[in-house]
N, C-alpha and C positions, 0 to 999 in steps of 0.2 A: 504494500500500500504506500502511495506517495503522500508525503506530508504536504498539505495545502500551502503552507508558508514557503516551501521550496518550489512548488509548482508555479506559484504566482510570480516568482522571480524570472521565469522564462519569458521570452518576448511574446507579445500579443499574437504574432503570426504563429509561433510555436504552439501556443495555447489554443489556437483556432484550427489547427490542422485537421481535426476530426469533423469540422463543420461540413454539412452538405445541405445547402438550402434548396436543392432540387427536390428534396423530399418534402411532403406536406407537413404542416404543423399538426401536432397531436394534442388535442384538447381533451384532457381526462378529468378536469376539475382539480380541486385542491388549491394550494397556495405555494408561495415560494419555498416554504419549508419542505414540502413534498418534492418540488422540482430540484431542490438542492440535493436531496437524497438520491434522486434519479441520476443526476450528473455525477455525484461522488461515486456511485456504484459503477456507472459507465466508464469513468476515467480512472477508477481505482484510486481515488484521493480521499483524504479525510474531509469531513464537512467543515467549512470555514466558520470561524467566529470573528466578530469584528467587522472590519471594512473591506473584506473580500466579498465581492458581489456575484450573484448569479446573473449573467447577462444573456439577453435573448438576441441573437444575431438576426432573427426574423422580425424583431420588433413587435412580437405578439406576446404580451406578458402572461397570457394564459397557456402558452405552448409548453409542453413537457417533452418534446422530441429532443433527446440528448444530442442529436446531430444539429440542433439549432441553438444549443446552450453552451456557454463557456464561462470559466471563472475570470472575473475582471476587476478592475479598480473603479472607483468613483469617476475619475476623469475619463476613462474609456467608455463607461456607461453614458456619460453626458455627451461625449463626442459621437457615439453611435446614434443617440437620439437626435442630436443636431443634424447629422448627415441624413438621417431618414425623415427629418421634418416632423418628428413626433415629440420633440421637447417643447413643453408648454411654458410660457412665461407666467409670472405670478398673476398678472392681469388675466390671462386666459384661464388659469386654474380657478380664480375667483369668480369669473363669469360663469364657467361650467358648474361651479358648486352653488352659487347664489342667484344667478341670473344677471342680466345686464344692469337693470335698475338698481338692484342692491349692491352690485359691485361698484357702481359709480358712487353710491353713498359711502361705502367702505373706504374707497380711495380718496374721496373728498375729505373725510375725517383724517386720514393718514397724512394728507398733504397740507392740511390746515394746521400750522404750528400753534396757532392761538386757540385751537379747539379745546385743549385741556386746561387752559388758564382760566381762572375765575375773573369775571369782569371787575374792574376797579372803580 
């Protein structure tokens, strides 16, 4: 079994050699904890703790196909999402969660430095 701390020191290209995005995504349910177990078993690594992430080369967070998953870093995960156009800004996340009207209110409060001060 390969220690994950050693595995993550390999280049990204080396850690992605097993990827095959010609295969379809596999949606089996579960969450990233389940997917981590699938990838650890497939790559014969330990399951990471801390900031080693399970990254989806297919950009489908529900996918559990080990040929679509790799161990990565925060920066690699952000770069992948940016390249794929799936990285959302804080504004986009707020609109998705609360709707446009409420997002405008939230950002108006955040941008108004006097909003928290008591009137004199």
